[in-house]
C-alpha positions in Angstrom: -39.3 -86.1 -101.1 -40.4 -83.2 -99.0 -41.9 -82.8 -95.7 -45.3 -80.8 -95.0 -49.0 -81.2 -95.4 -49.0 -81.5 -98.9 -49.6 -84.7 -101.3 -45.9 -86.0 -100.3 -46.6 -85.8 -96.8 -50.1 -87.5 -97.0 -48.5 -90.2 -99.3 -45.9 -90.6 -96.6 -48.1 -90.9 -93.8 -50.4 -93.6 -95.8 -47.3 -95.5 -96.6 -46.3 -95.8 -93.0 -49.6 -96.6 -91.7 -49.6 -99.5 -94.3 -46.2 -100.8 -93.3 -47.3 -100.7 -89.7 -50.7 -102.8 -90.6 -48.6 -105.3 -92.7 -45.6 -106.0 -90.4 -46.7 -104.4 -87.1 -43.7 -102.1 -86.8 -44.8 -98.9 -85.1 -43.6 -96.5 -87.8 -45.2 -93.6 -85.6 -42.7 -94.0 -82.8 -39.6 -93.4 -85.1 -38.3 -90.3 -85.8 -39.6 -88.8 -89.2 -36.1 -88.1 -90.6 -34.6 -91.5 -89.7 -37.8 -93.1 -91.1 -37.8 -91.1 -94.4 -34.1 -91.8 -94.8 -34.3 -95.5 -94.5 -37.3 -95.8 -96.6 -35.4 -93.9 -99.2 -32.6 -96.4 -99.3 -35.1 -99.0 -100.4 -36.8 -96.8 -102.8 -33.5 -96.0 -104.6 -32.6 -99.7 -104.5 -36.0 -100.5 -106.4 -35.7 -97.5 -108.8 -38.7 -95.7 -107.7 -39.2 -92.1 -106.8 -42.4 -91.6 -104.9 -44.1 -92.9 -102.0 -47.2 -93.4 -104.2 -45.2 -95.7 -106.4 -43.4 -97.6 -103.5 -46.4 -98.4 -101.8 -47.7 -99.8 -105.0 -44.4 -101.7 -105.5 -45.1 -103.3 -102.0 -48.7 -104.6 -103.2 -47.1 -106.1 -106.1 -43.7 -107.8 -104.5 -44.3 -108.7 -100.9 -40.8 -109.9 -100.4 -39.8 -106.1 -100.5 -41.6 -105.9 -96.8 -38.7 -108.0 -95.5 -36.0 -106.0 -97.2 -37.8 -102.9 -96.0 -38.0 -103.9 -92.5 -34.4 -105.0 -92.5 -33.5 -101.3 -93.6 -35.7 -99.7 -91.1 -34.4 -101.6 -88.2 -30.6 -102.1 -89.2 -28.1 -101.2 -86.4 -24.3 -101.4 -87.0 -22.3 -103.1 -84.1 -19.3 -104.9 -83.4 -17.8 -107.0 -80.5 -16.9 -104.9 -77.4 -18.1 -101.7 -79.2 -16.5 -98.9 -77.2 -14.5 -101.2 -75.2 -14.0 -98.7 -72.5 -17.6 -99.3 -71.7 -17.3 -102.8 -71.0 -14.3 -102.1 -69.0 -16.4 -99.8 -66.8 -19.2 -102.4 -66.7 -16.9 -105.4 -65.5 -16.9 -104.4 -61.7 -20.8 -104.1 -61.8 -20.7 -107.7 -63.4 -18.2 -109.2 -60.8 -20.8 -107.6 -58.0 -23.9 -109.1 -59.7 -21.8 -112.7 -60.4 -21.0 -113.0 -56.5 -24.5 -112.0 -55.4 -26.3 -114.2 -57.7 -23.9 -117.1 -57.6 -24.1 -117.0 -61.3 -27.5 -116.7 -62.0 -27.3 -113.5 -63.5 -30.1 -112.7 -66.1 -29.3 -110.2 -68.8 -31.4 -108.7 -71.5 -30.1 -107.5 -74.7 -32.6 -105.5 -76.2 -32.3 -104.7 -80.0 -29.4 -107.1 -80.3 -29.0 -106.7 -84.0 -26.6 -109.5 -85.4 -25.6 -110.8 -82.0 -22.2 -109.2 -81.4 -23.6 -107.4 -78.2 -25.4 -110.4 -76.4 -22.0 -112.5 -77.1 -20.1 -109.6 -75.9 -22.3 -109.8 -72.9 -21.9 -113.7 -72.5 -18.1 -113.1 -72.8 -18.1 -110.4 -70.1 -20.0 -113.0 -67.7 -17.5 -115.7 -68.4 -14.9 -113.3 -67.6 -16.7 -112.4 -64.4 -16.9 -116.3 -63.6 -13.1 -116.8 -64.2 -12.2 -113.8 -62.0 -14.4 -115.4 -59.4 -12.8 -118.9 -59.8 -16.2 -120.3 -60.8 -16.3 -121.0 -64.4 -18.1 -124.2 -63.7 -21.1 -122.0 -62.9 -21.3 -120.0 -66.4 -24.2 -122.4 -67.5 -26.5 -120.6 -64.7 -26.2 -117.4 -66.4 -28.7 -116.5 -69.3 -28.8 -113.8 -71.9 -32.0 -113.0 -73.7 -31.1 -111.5 -76.9 -34.3 -109.8 -79.0 -34.7 -107.9 -82.0 -37.8 -107.4 -84.3 -35.5 -107.6 -87.4 -35.8 -111.3 -88.9 -32.5 -111.0 -90.8 -30.8 -109.9 -87.5 -31.9 -112.8 -85.6 -31.1 -115.2 -88.3 -27.5 -113.9 -88.1 -27.4 -114.2 -84.3 -28.4 -117.9 -84.4 -25.7 -118.6 -87.2 -23.2 -117.0 -84.7 -20.6 -116.6 -87.4 -18.7 -113.4 -87.7 -15.8 -111.6 -89.9 -12.5 -110.5 -88.5 -13.6 -107.0 -88.7 -16.3 -107.5 -86.1 -13.4 -108.1 -83.7 -11.6 -104.8 -84.1 -12.4 -103.3 -80.9 -11.9 -106.8 -79.0 -9.0 -107.4 -76.8 -7.2 -110.1 -78.5 -6.7 -112.5 -75.5 -10.4 -112.6 -75.3 -10.8 -113.4 -79.1 -8.3 -116.0 -78.7 -10.0 -117.5 -75.2 -13.7 -117.4 -76.3 -13.9 -117.8 -80.2 -13.0 -120.2 -82.8 -10.4 -119.7 -85.5 -12.1 -118.0 -88.7 -14.8 -118.0 -89.5 -15.3 -116.9 -85.9 -17.8 -118.3 -83.6 -18.5 -117.9 -80.0 -17.4 -120.9 -77.8 -20.2 -123.5 -77.3 -20.5 -122.4 -73.6 -21.4 -118.9 -74.5 -23.8 -120.0 -77.2 -25.6 -122.2 -74.8 -26.5 -119.1 -72.4 -27.6 -116.7 -75.1 -31.3 -117.3 -76.1 -32.6 -115.7 -79.3 -36.1 -114.5 -79.8 -38.1 -112.0 -81.9 -39.5 -109.0 -79.8 -40.9 -105.7 -80.4 -39.9 -103.0 -78.0 -42.6 -100.6 -78.9 -45.4 -103.2 -78.2 -44.4 -106.1 -76.2 -43.4 -106.4 -72.4 -39.9 -107.6 -71.3 -39.5 -111.3 -72.5 -38.7 -112.6 -69.1 -38.0 -110.0 -66.1 -36.7 -109.4 -63.6 -33.1 -108.9 -65.3 -29.8 -108.1 -63.4 -28.7 -106.3 -66.5 -30.5 -104.6 -69.4 -28.4 -103.6 -72.3 -29.8 -101.5 -75.1 -27.4 -99.2 -76.8 -28.0 -97.0 -79.8 -31.8 -98.1 -80.3 -33.7 -95.6 -78.5 -32.3 -92.6 -80.4 -34.1 -93.9 -83.3 -37.6 -93.2 -81.6 -39.5 -90.0 -81.1 -39.4 -88.5 -77.4 -42.6 -90.3 -76.4 -41.5 -93.8 -77.2 -38.0 -93.2 -75.6 -39.7 -92.3 -72.5 -41.9 -95.2 -72.7 -39.0 -97.5 -73.3 -37.0 -96.2 -70.4 -39.8 -97.1 -68.1 -40.1 -100.6 -69.7 -36.5 -100.9 -69.0 -36.8 -99.8 -65.3 -39.7 -101.9 -64.8 -37.8 -105.2 -66.4 -34.9 -104.6 -63.7 -34.4 -106.3 -60.5 -33.5 -104.1 -57.3 -29.9 -103.2 -57.8 -29.9 -104.2 -61.5 -28.0 -102.2 -64.0 -29.0 -100.6 -67.3 -26.4 -99.6 -69.9 -27.4 -97.4 -72.7 -25.5 -95.9 -75.6 -23.0 -93.1 -75.2 -25.3 -90.6 -76.9 -28.4 -91.7 -75.0 -29.8 -89.7 -72.2 -32.1 -90.8 -69.6 -35.3 -88.8 -69.0 -38.9 -88.9 -67.9 -40.3 -91.0 -64.8 -37.6 -93.6 -65.2 -35.1 -91.0 -64.3 -36.4 -90.9 -60.7 -36.0 -94.6 -60.4 -32.4 -95.2 -62.0 -29.2 -93.8 -60.3 -26.5 -92.6 -63.0 -23.2 -94.6 -61.7 -20.9 -93.9 -64.7 -22.0 -90.8 -66.5 -19.2 -91.2 -69.3 -20.6 -94.8 -70.0 -24.2 -94.3 -69.3 -24.3 -96.9 -66.8 -27.4 -96.9 -64.5 -28.4 -98.7 -61.4 -32.1 -99.3 -60.3 -32.3 -98.1 -56.7 -32.9 -101.0 -54.3 
């Protein structure tokens, strides 16, 4: 598979347009290299070697669309991934908790299989515990959204293998999760609300938010879409709200004028009041 303006390139563009029409996935907003690599995974799995052949396969087997979308939107994660980031975020959650008296609203955008929104739920429970207000945890809300059907099903099932906790402090595992198979405590599951959402074409689910978490998702899109998403996140935040990005993601564009970089190493930004 080669890039360029020849037949291969035309077949690739025709295929991505077809996927967009069939599933509403904004393929033209993804970086070409990422898109080609993930389509190639499915092509190898089905034993086809050209984009034209794969397009015909999609016509013949509609179930392949679901497997393809899963491949295009896959996001590897775990609980408390980069635990130092969550330690840096804790003081900000403490401030938000006290200011909102527990009514903290969070959007976990591109939540994958749920480890991130349930990590947020644990972090909120810890903020409530530090404030001596565990009884108020039910006031909090975490909107967990993704475009990927399989990821959302896993988030709703909320059952996780031991490997997902390799970066989680053991005392938090003991405090907030059942014995294997690990499930979040019921009080955590009650505040996490799972819904399908397309970042590239839909407005935020229920703004304003006190915290928006979107880590290692924006990097898969081209620069124009990245700038659009950063503006989307800034618009979704309440004054003084916090944005958490992935460590390899850098804010730019119009949103950069609105968001203050508070923790450079951990990519924690705050919307100016």
